[in-house]
C-alpha positions in Angstrom: -32.2 -38.7 13.1 -32.4 -34.9 13.4 -30.6 -32.7 15.9 -33.8 -32.2 17.9 -33.1 -35.7 19.3 -30.0 -34.4 21.0 -29.4 -32.2 24.0 -27.1 -29.2 23.8 -24.5 -31.1 26.0 -24.7 -34.1 23.6 -24.2 -32.0 20.6 -21.2 -30.3 22.2 -19.7 -33.6 23.2 -20.0 -34.9 19.6 -18.7 -31.6 18.2 -15.6 -31.8 20.5 -15.0 -35.5 19.7 -15.1 -35.1 15.9 -15.3 -31.6 14.5 -12.2 -29.4 14.0 -13.3 -25.8 13.6 -11.6 -23.1 11.5 -9.5 -20.4 13.2 -10.0 -21.9 16.6 -8.1 -22.7 19.7 -9.4 -26.2 20.0 -8.3 -26.7 23.6 -10.2 -23.6 24.7 -13.3 -24.4 22.6 -13.6 -27.9 24.0 -13.3 -26.7 27.6 -16.1 -24.2 27.0 -18.3 -26.0 24.5 -19.5 -24.6 21.2 -22.6 -22.5 20.7 -25.0 -24.5 18.5 -26.9 -22.3 16.1 -30.0 -24.2 15.0 -32.1 -21.9 12.8 -32.4 -18.4 11.5 -34.9 -16.0 10.0 -34.5 -12.6 8.4 -31.8 -10.7 10.3 -31.8 -13.1 13.3 -30.1 -16.3 14.3 -31.2 -18.7 17.1 -29.2 -21.1 19.2 -30.2 -24.4 20.6 -31.4 -22.8 23.9 -33.8 -20.5 22.0 -31.8 -17.3 22.3 -32.5 -14.8 19.5 -29.4 -13.0 18.3 -29.3 -10.1 15.9 -26.7 -11.1 13.3 -24.3 -8.1 12.9 -22.0 -10.2 10.7 -24.3 -11.6 8.0 -23.0 -15.0 8.9 -19.5 -14.4 7.8 -19.9 -11.3 5.7 -22.1 -13.2 3.3 -25.9 -13.5 4.1 -26.8 -10.3 2.3 -30.5 -11.1 1.7 -31.0 -12.5 5.2 -32.1 -15.9 6.3 -35.0 -18.1 5.5 -35.5 -17.2 1.8 -37.7 -19.9 0.3 -36.8 -18.8 -3.2 -33.2 -19.9 -2.9 -34.1 -23.3 -1.4 -36.6 -23.8 -4.3 -34.0 -22.8 -6.9 -31.5 -25.3 -5.4 -34.2 -28.0 -5.3 -35.3 -27.5 -8.9 -31.8 -27.6 -10.2 -30.9 -30.7 -8.2 -33.9 -32.4 -9.7 -33.0 -31.4 -13.2 -29.2 -31.7 -13.1 -27.5 -31.9 -9.7 -24.0 -31.9 -11.0 -21.8 -31.9 -14.1 -18.3 -30.5 -14.5 -16.9 -27.8 -16.7 -14.1 -29.9 -18.0 -14.1 -31.9 -21.3 -15.3 -28.8 -23.3 -18.6 -29.1 -21.4 -20.8 -26.5 -19.7 -24.3 -26.4 -18.0 -26.9 -23.7 -18.4 -26.7 -22.0 -14.9 -23.0 -21.0 -15.0 -23.5 -19.8 -18.5 -26.4 -17.5 -17.5 -24.7 -16.4 -14.3 -21.6 -15.4 -16.2 -23.8 -13.2 -18.4 -25.4 -11.6 -15.4 -22.1 -11.0 -13.7 -20.7 -9.3 -16.8 -23.7 -7.0 -16.8 -23.3 -5.8 -13.2 -19.5 -5.7 -13.1 -17.3 -2.8 -14.3 -17.6 -2.4 -18.1 -14.2 -3.8 -18.9 -14.8 -7.0 -16.9 -16.6 -9.7 -19.0 -15.2 -13.1 -18.1 -15.7 -15.4 -15.1 -13.9 -18.4 -13.6 -15.7 -20.3 -10.9 -14.6 -22.0 -7.6 -16.2 -22.7 -4.3 -14.6 -20.1 -1.9 -12.8 -16.8 -1.9 -9.6 -18.7 -1.0 -9.9 -20.7 -4.2 -10.7 -17.6 -6.2 -7.5 -15.9 -5.0 -5.5 -19.0 -5.8 -6.9 -18.8 -9.3 -6.2 -15.1 -9.5 -2.5 -15.6 -8.6 -2.2 -18.4 -11.1 -4.0 -16.5 -13.8 -1.9 -13.3 -13.4 1.4 -15.2 -13.6 0.1 -17.2 -16.6 -0.9 -14.0 -18.3 2.6 -12.5 -18.1 4.1 -15.8 -19.3 1.8 -15.8 -22.3 3.0 -12.2 -23.0 6.6 -13.5 -23.0 7.5 -12.1 -19.6 7.6 -15.1 -17.2 10.0 -13.2 -15.0 7.3 -10.6 -14.3 5.8 -12.7 -11.4 6.2 -10.7 -8.2 2.9 -9.8 -6.3 2.7 -6.8 -4.0 0.2 -7.1 -1.2 -0.3 -5.4 2.2 0.3 -6.1 5.8 -2.8 -7.3 7.6 -4.5 -8.1 4.3 -6.7 -11.2 4.3 -6.9 -13.2 1.0 -8.0 -16.6 2.3 -6.4 -19.5 4.2 -5.1 -21.8 1.5 -1.4 -21.8 1.0 -1.6 -19.3 -1.8 -4.3 -17.2 0.0 -2.3 -17.1 3.2 0.8 -16.1 1.2 -1.0 -13.3 -0.5 -2.4 -12.1 2.8 -0.5 -10.2 5.3 -1.4 -11.9 8.6 1.8 -12.7 10.6 0.2 -15.4 12.7 -0.9 -17.2 9.6 2.5 -16.9 7.9 4.2 -18.3 11.0 2.0 -21.4 11.0 2.4 -21.8 7.2 6.1 -22.5 7.6 6.9 -21.4 4.1 5.0 -19.1 1.8 4.5 -19.0 -2.0 7.6 -17.2 -3.2 7.8 -13.7 -4.8 5.0 -12.1 -2.7 5.9 -9.0 -0.7 3.8 -6.9 1.7 3.8 -3.1 2.2 2.1 -0.9 4.8 -1.7 -0.8 5.1 -3.7 2.4 4.5 -4.9 2.8 8.1 -4.6 6.4 9.2 -6.0 5.9 12.7 -2.8 4.0 13.7 -0.2 4.8 11.1 -0.7 8.5 10.2 2.1 10.8 11.4 1.3 13.6 13.9 -0.4 16.4 12.0 -0.6 14.4 8.7 -3.8 14.8 6.9 -5.9 11.9 5.6 -5.1 13.0 2.1 -1.3 13.1 2.6 -1.4 9.8 4.5 -3.2 8.1 1.6 -0.6 9.3 -0.8 2.2 8.1 1.5 0.5 4.6 1.8 0.2 4.4 -2.0 3.9 5.4 -2.4 4.8 2.3 -0.4 3.4 0.3 -3.4 5.5 2.3 -5.8 8.6 1.9 -3.6 8.1 -1.9 -3.7 7.8 -1.8 -7.5 11.0 0.2 -7.8 12.9 -2.0 -5.4 12.1 -5.2 -7.4 12.1 -3.5 -10.8 8.9 -3.0 -12.7 9.9 -5.7 -15.2 9.7 -8.2 -12.3 6.3 -7.1 -10.8 3.2 -8.8 -12.0 0.4 -7.2 -9.9 -0.7 -5.4 -6.8 -3.5 -7.1 -4.8 -5.7 -5.4 -2.3 -9.1 -5.4 -0.7 -10.9 -2.1 -1.5 -11.7 -2.0 2.2 -9.6 -4.3 4.4 -12.3 -6.6 6.0 -11.0 -9.3 8.2 -8.1 -7.0 9.2 -10.6 -4.7 10.9 -12.7 -2.8 8.3 -9.8 -0.5 7.5 -11.2 2.2 5.0 -8.4 3.9 3.0 -8.4 7.7 2.6 -10.0 9.0 -0.6 -6.6 9.8 -2.1 -5.3 6.2 -1.8 -6.9 4.2 -4.6 -6.6 6.7 -7.4 -2.9 7.0 -6.6 -2.4 3.2 -6.4 -4.2 2.9 -9.8 -2.0 5.6 -11.3 1.1 3.9 -10.0 0.1 0.5 -11.4 -0.6 1.9 -14.8 2.7 3.9 -14.8 4.7 0.7 -14.3 2.4 -1.7 -16.2 1.5 -3.6 -13.1 -1.9 -5.4 -13.0 -4.4 -4.5 -10.4 -6.1 -7.3 -8.5 -9.1 -6.5 -6.3 -10.2 -8.9 -3.6 -14.0 -8.2 -3.2 -14.9 -11.4 -1.4 -16.3 -9.2 1.4 -17.2 -6.0 -0.4 -19.0 -7.5 -3.5 -22.7 -7.6 -4.3 -24.0 -4.5 -2.6 -22.0 -4.2 0.6 -20.7 -0.7 -0.2 -23.8 0.7 -2.0 -22.8 -0.4 -5.5 -22.6 -3.9 -6.9 -18.9 -3.8 -6.4 -16.6 -1.5 -4.3 -14.6 -1.0 -7.5 -17.6 1.1 -8.7 -18.0 2.8 -5.3 -14.3 3.9 -5.2 -13.7 4.4 -9.0 -11.2 1.5 -9.4 -10.7 -0.2 -12.7 -9.1 -3.6 -11.8 -7.8 -6.4 -14.0 -9.3 -9.1 -11.7 -12.0 -9.0 -9.1 -12.2 -11.9 -6.6 -15.7 -12.5 -5.3 -17.6 -15.2 -3.3 -19.7 -15.0 0.0 -22.6 -12.8 -0.9 -22.7 -14.1 -4.5 -25.1 -16.7 -3.1 -25.8 -15.0 0.2 -23.9 -17.9 1.7 -26.7 -20.4 0.8 -24.3 -22.4 -1.4 -20.5 -22.3 -1.6 -19.5 -20.5 -4.8 -16.8 -18.1 -5.9 -16.4 -16.1 -9.1 -13.2 -14.6 -10.3 -14.2 -11.8 -12.6 -11.5 -11.2 -15.3 -10.9 -8.0 -17.2 -10.7 -7.8 -21.0 -6.9 -7.3 -21.0 -6.1 -10.7 -19.4 -9.0 -12.5 -21.0 -8.0 -11.4 -24.5 -4.5 -12.7 -24.1 -5.7 -15.9 -22.6 -8.0 -16.6 -25.6 -5.8 -15.2 -28.4 -2.5 -16.7 -27.3 -4.1 -20.1 -26.7 -2.7 -23.1 -24.9 -4.1 -24.9 -21.9 -4.6 -23.1 -18.5 -3.7 -26.0 -16.3 -6.0 -25.0 -13.4 -9.5 -25.7 -12.2 -11.8 -27.4 -9.6 -14.2 -30.3 -9.6 -16.9 -27.9 -8.5 -16.1 -25.0 -10.9 -19.4 -23.7 -12.1 -21.5 -26.1 -10.0 -25.0 -26.0 -11.5 -26.8 -25.9 -8.2 -24.6 -23.2 -6.7 -25.0 -21.1 -9.8 -28.8 -21.5 -9.8 -28.9 -20.2 -6.3 -26.6 -17.3 -7.2 -28.8 -16.3 -10.1 -31.9 -16.2 -7.8 -29.9 -14.4 -5.1 -28.9 -11.6 -7.5 -32.4 -11.4 -8.8 -33.7 -10.8 -5.2 -31.0 -8.2 -4.5 -32.0 -6.4 -7.7 -35.8 -6.8 -7.3 -35.8 -5.5 -3.7 -33.4 -2.6 -4.5 -31.0 -3.6 -1.8 -27.9 -2.0 -3.4 -29.7 1.4 -3.8 -31.1 1.1 -0.3 -27.6 0.7 1.1 -26.3 3.6 -1.0 -29.1 6.0 -0.3 -30.7 5.1 3.0 -29.3 2.5 5.4 -25.7 3.1 4.6 -25.8 6.8 5.5 -28.1 6.1 8.5 -25.7 3.4 9.7 -22.8 5.9 9.6 -24.8 8.6 11.4 -26.0 6.1 14.1 -22.5 4.9 14.8 -21.2 8.5 15.1 -24.0 9.8 17.2 -24.7 6.8 19.4 -21.4 4.8 19.7 -18.5 7.1 18.9 -18.8 9.1 22.2 -18.5 6.1 24.5 -15.4 6.1 26.8 -14.2 2.8 25.3 -14.4 4.0 21.7 -11.5 5.6 20.0 -13.0 5.7 16.5 -16.0 4.5 14.5 -15.9 4.2 10.7 -18.1 2.8 8.0 -18.8 2.5 4.3 -22.1 1.2 3.2 -23.2 -1.5 5.6 -19.7 -2.3 6.8 -18.4 -0.7 10.0 -15.8 -0.8 12.8 -15.5 0.3 16.4 -12.0 0.8 17.8 -11.8 -0.2 21.5 -9.3 1.9 23.5 -8.3 2.5 27.1 -7.7 6.2 26.5 -9.6 8.1 23.8 -7.1 11.0 23.7 -3.9 8.9 23.4 -5.3 5.9 21.7 -3.8 3.7 24.3 -5.1 0.1 24.2 -5.9 -2.4 26.9 -3.5 -5.2 27.6 -3.1 -7.9 26.6 -3.8 -6.8 23.0 -7.3 -7.7 21.7 -8.6 -8.8 25.1 -10.9 -5.7 25.6 -12.6 -6.3 22.2 -13.3 -9.9 23.2 -14.9 -8.7 26.4 -17.2 -6.4 24.4 -18.0 -9.2 22.0 -19.0 -11.6 24.7 -21.3 -9.0 26.4 -22.8 -8.2 23.0 -23.6 -11.9 22.2 -25.0 -12.4 25.7 -27.3 -9.5 25.0 -28.5 -10.6 21.6 -26.0 -9.0 19.3 -23.6 -11.0 17.2 -20.4 -9.0 16.7 -16.9 -10.0 15.7 -13.7 -9.0 17.5 -10.5 -8.6 15.4 -7.6 -7.4 17.5 -8.9 -4.3 19.3 -11.6 -3.7 16.7 -15.3 -4.6 16.7 -16.5 -5.2 13.2 -20.0 -5.2 11.7 -21.2 -6.4 8.3 -24.9 -6.9 8.6 -27.4 -8.3 6.1 -28.4 -5.8 3.5 -32.0 -6.3 4.6 -31.4 -4.3 7.8 -33.7 -1.3 8.1 -33.3 1.9 10.2 -35.2 0.1 13.0 -32.7 -2.8 12.9 -29.8 -0.3 13.0 -31.3 1.3 16.1 -31.8 -2.0 17.7 -28.1 -2.9 17.0 -26.9 0.4 18.5 -29.0 -0.2 21.6 -27.4 -3.6 22.1 -23.9 -2.4 21.3 -24.2 0.5 23.7 -25.3 -1.9 26.5 -22.4 -4.2 25.7 -19.9 -1.3 25.9 -21.3 -0.3 29.3 -21.0 -3.8 30.7 -17.5 -4.3 29.3 -16.4 -1.0 30.8 -17.4 -2.2 34.2 -15.3 -5.4 33.7 -12.3 -3.5 32.2 -12.2 -1.0 35.1 -11.4 -3.9 37.4 -8.1 -4.6 35.6 
């Protein structure tokens, strides 16, 4: 029986009775009822009541080629008919992960040539943690196992992913994190820069926090630093230009590995295949997922640099880690077709040369001047809008985060899917957006800001 046989109310009742949602206040959701998204096409999603909504989040940072791509469905079907599943254990492989690994090595930074597969970004970060610590053990330095991360970082929601991340609320619920992971300040100048401090100097100060953590522990105890090139779920926090070169210099100085989490930024989001290429970073590992298949299948790929891979191969011994669905043949077939479409349609170049710059200009010219907006920022097709009570002082509305939720709700009601994170509205649209789509988004965001301002003035 298909969903068309059910009313919205019936679906909501079944959802409430049996379905536990991620990152959700279940009491609140069940009182209100969930929105049922039934179908999608191109840049739009549609709910059970027929409302058309422009998707400003590409699903959850992932549907880079947009919805309704028959080629991906056909690739999945063909692979399911030929070989729906086999594992990568027992010294076995299947053709699609082999070919996908070759493709990923071609588009990744030159020193990155090996791939380990999972099904989610969280799994990939678990793998990265395990692999980095295993690397140092193989090198005869098992005590070199501390990981430096950042406050407000998001690296997934498994036990290891939550521990690597810097979200206080997640840590509190975890009730005991993976040991030997520490968190330093995030490179977010809008809130953390000192009066009169330039972006350049702030970037160096934020990078120095990494060095200070290394020195506090002792370089012989620190395995790696992990960071998102642009902090995504924490609010699209774009570091100053001075930050990453200095972090990389520090890591090299103290022989600390550099782990990049590109689950959000990978596969064209910043105008290159990877943000590592956009920002000139040379990492030892790159965590990817989401847009690898444009969300059409669950798949993650941890890209591993030559330094770690060489030791893993040359020193030998079993790496006691892996997943049932590592290198799933259907997911990898979809990924291959997805990357082919991104390449064929020139979406990476379009973001770098056309839509990315236009997006930045549109946010500055059409959104930044609104009374509720303290700052807009973007890189490629990834942006943020800071919601404030007072533009001059950066004062926020109370309670914290409530104003952004008000803006979000008005946006969705007026056909624009945005996400609220704290006091920040974030955007990560499909890479198929055009200048016209960007204009449409700005129209709807402006309307939502105007309506939210009316509501917020009543407080």
